[in-house]
C-alpha positions, 0 to 999 in steps of 0.5 A: 501134267496129265497124260490125257492133256487137252492142249490139242483141243485149244488151237492157237496155243503157242509154245510161249503161251504154254510156258507162261501157263505152266509157270504162272497159272496152272494148279500145281502140287507142293513139288511144283508139278502141274495138276491141270492142263490149260484146258482144265484151267479154262474149264475151271474158270468158266465153271466158277464164273458161270455159277453166280447165274444161279443167284439171279435165276434158279433155272439157269442152265449153268452148263450152257453158260459155262460152255459159252464162257469156255468157248470165248476163253479157249478161242482167245476172243476174250480173257479176264485179268490174270488173277481170275485165270489163276484163282477162280475155283481155287482156295484163294479165290481172289480174282481182282488185279488191283485195289485203291486204299485210302491213306488218312492223316493219322498214324492209325489210318496210315498203318491200317493202310500198310496192314491192308496193303500186305493182305492185298499183296499176299492175295496177289493184287496191286494197290494204288494210293494217294498220299495227298491227305498227309500233312507236309514234312515239318508240319505240326503234330498236335498230339505229340507237339512234334513235327510231321515226317511228311508223305515221302517217309510213309511211302518208304514204309509201304515200299518196305512192306511190299518188298517183304511180301512180294518175295513169294507168290505167283504175282508180285505186289505193285503200287501206285503213289499219287500226290496232288500238285498243290501239296507243299511237298510236291517238289520232293515227290517229283524227285523221289525216284531220281536216283532209282535207289528207293521206292522201287515198288512204286510207280509214281504220278503227279495229280494235276488239276485244271487250275494248275494246267491253266497256270502253266499256260499263263506262266503263273504262280499257283497255290500250295495247300496244307491238307491238314487245315486247307490253308494256303502255305505258299506258291510255286511257279506252275511252269517251272514245276511242270518243267521239272516233272517233264525233265524227271520223266525224260531222265527215267520215265517217272513221274507220270501225270494224271489229270485229277479233275478229269477223273472226277468229271467222269466219276459215276458216283460222286455222291459216294466219294472223290477219286484220288488215285488209280491202280498201279498202271494208271488206267483204272481210277477207283474210289477208296476200297474199290477193286478193278475187275478187268478183261480184254477182247482180242480184236485180231480175232474179229477180222475176216477176209479183210473186214471187221465182223461187227456181229461177232464182236457185239456178241462177245462184248455182251458175253464179256460184260456178263462174265465180268459182272459174275466175277464180282459175285464169285470173287473172294475179297481180301477185306470186307470194306473192299467187298462192300465198295465193289458190290456197291458200284459194281465197276467193271473194265472191259478193254481190248488187246490185239489192236495192232493185229487188227490194223495189220489184218486190215492193212492199215498203218498204226501211225495213220489218220485212218487208224485213229478214226478206226480206233474211235469207231471200234471203241465207240462200238464196244463202249455202246454195246457194253453199256447196252449189255450192262443195262440188260443185266440191270433190268434182270438183276437190278442196278448197282446199289449206289445207283441213286444219286449217280450220273445214271440216276440224273439222266432223263430216262434213268435206265437201269445200269448194272455197272457204274463203269463198263470200259477200261483199256488196261495193259495186257502183258501176260494175257496177250502172250497167252492169246498170242496177240499184241498188247492192249492198244500198243503198236507191235514191240518188234517184228522179230526178236532174238531169244536165248533159251535155257541151253544158250541156243539163240532163237529168232522169234518172228511175228506170225502175221509177218512170217506168213506174209513173207512166205506167201510173197516169197521174201522170207528167209531165216537170214532176213528174219535175223537181220530184222531182229538185229535192226529192230525194225523193217523200215530201213530194209529194202528186202521187205516190200514198201507196202509191208514196211508201211503196215509193220511199224513198231513202237519205235518207228512211230512218232510220240505224237502218234502214240498220243493221238491213238491214246486220245482216240480210245479215251474218247469212248472209254469210261475209265482211262487208257493205259499206254506208253509213249515211246521216245528214242534215246535221242529225244529232248526234254522239249519233245517230252514236254510237247507230248505232255501238253498234247495229252492234256489238249487231246483229252487224255486222263494221264500219260506215261512216257519211256525214253529208250535207254533212260533206265540204268543198264538197259539191255535192248532186246533188238541189237541195232548196233552190230559193232557192240556184238563185234566188240564183245567177240574181239574182247573174248578173243583177247581174253587172258587170265591174270596170274595170281601174285604171291601177295594180295591185299584185301578185306573181309565183309560180314554179311548176315544171311538166312543160313547164318553169318557169311564172311566174304573176303575180297582181294585185289592186285595192281589191276583191280578186284582179283579174287573172292573167298567165302566162309560160312559161320558154321562149317559144312553143308549145302549153303557153304559149298554153294557159297564156295562155288560162287566165290570160285566162279567170281574169282575166275570171272574177275581174272578173265576180265569180267567187270565187277559190276557185271558180276554183281548184276548177275548175283544181285536179287537172287532169292532163296527160301530163307531171306534175312533182314529188312529194308536196305539190310535185307539179304535174299540169299547167299548169292545176294549177300556176295553181290552186296558185299562186292558193292560195299567193297567197291564203294568203300575203296573208291571204285568208280561204280554207280551202285544203281547201275549194278542193280537188276535192270529193267531192260532184260527180264530178271527171271529169264533174260528175255525181251521186256516191253515197257507198257503203261508204266510197267515192264513185261517179259514177252517170253516168260510172262514176268510182270514188274507190276504184277 
């Protein structure tokens, strides 16, 4: 990084933020060395997004506009979505986070969509699809007199393409897959991720209709429609289908639900097309070939002396709308169709982060009626001012090209409108880390948590507002902060004053109904949709989830995503609530005795194809179980062979010292190198990955009691740094290094 670093000119840039920026956002050379500082990055973005003003005003003062944008970014009052920060002013120039692609009912249309998906993921974007147009499995294919394989088989093609593309790049491709509830294959779709062994590059949601929900309430049958000819081909009991969706979501968080008729009720350009799908986290309904251009206002920055500074908020809303409209011009789109649709409707999505911070600064508990009322007031203000800003731009620059026939054209005044939509509440995982703000409209994830750094030192991270209050009021101590991290909450700690406990509530302190009420409050004044995760404790019942799904429908939400704590295999909790687990580990370590090697062992050798050539993995067992592992490369010598031998020695030592085989697999599985091999289920990412897959195959072949999926990389701990992971909007985000499962 440059020695004349301008970091000091950006107050409030935390250590975590700097780490995330250096790892994921700053320009780097081929050796990975940063070529710019955070200040350079923000200036690069501000200059690039200011430049389009010249298109509309030849006399525009670009320096003044850039300076205004730069101030807004570096004070963290507003940040755009990650691709804009990463790519503005750089060769790639792709500034949108997500896209929706059509999937037509022909082989040509399907594989065009696969190709387009690859191009979008290569550029750093995520994709949403509706597979509802595809004829059901076993339906007739007239061109070949054969039968259709159905939407699920083609979803696997998209999943494999994503898996291949995402191995490189600074952002990982993610998909949303939606199927209408009246599609004949809906039951198979609901269950498609039940074993968590397939479609792992997809979030899935069922598209529910008003007819279906009314049938659920009546416990009635509803019709299944073949999309090929629109004919009724059968019926299902609506309540039973709904209960199956609920049960599956209770088991592992998917599928989510999206209310399709509500998306189209608010479709601003029905004359252009019907909304079938959303982006991967569900908050941005888009027409086929549209992209989303998102940004978020940091609400915590607008509280001064215990009150909201509405004038300051108004200015930033107008500046942010200006910024996001310019993004549409500055963007380098991966497809011409996307360029044309995006320019035709000019949709932007201005949202918020730091909502929990604002409530804390105002002394308002998140789970209170006052907070819900304030949420409506704040979002109505942002939505109203955002629309005024868009109208002002429309007067200067012209309305979006598809204005004629839109909902705005039908209004009595027909005011000019620059953007077909203005507001969206998106998850803000990494940009909220950069801003040192709470994510989206979510409550705090934790007041304090434990982070293990590279040298294995344990650090206790504390919410800065809580730390300040604790010090000011005299109850701060490092012991208390560690205790809070271990408990995961302050609610049962008498050392923390009652009024402080009331305000510092976390996601798991809040009843699921409170999550929905907050989502509904923001949805009331949001053009698009609201990304929010409804957190459940592990002890929640299926009935609890059903009540929340019905409440989301009744309160006007456009969709809902739930997550029951620990419902994903092998989740590692970021807050150690159960101290006995820690004690058990300590006791186990004290009693560990390395097993001695017998003179004779039985075993077998597995051949694995790697990017370095064939790798032969020999696994031997004693009377207790797996004992040792040897590796041999097809071609002797070299770095790969020595690394593989080292892995074998360490695995053998681990097994002889009592480490479970599946824990070894978990550590090695998914490690990637520059030279992967194979495709789909046979893809091997590295020699370490090959060893893990060989161990899995050996255990399954020899009758060991192992759930192969449990050995997969879990979603509770970050796969890159092992840090804290939060589930938000159907996605997992690391609050230490900025890793995002969906991006």
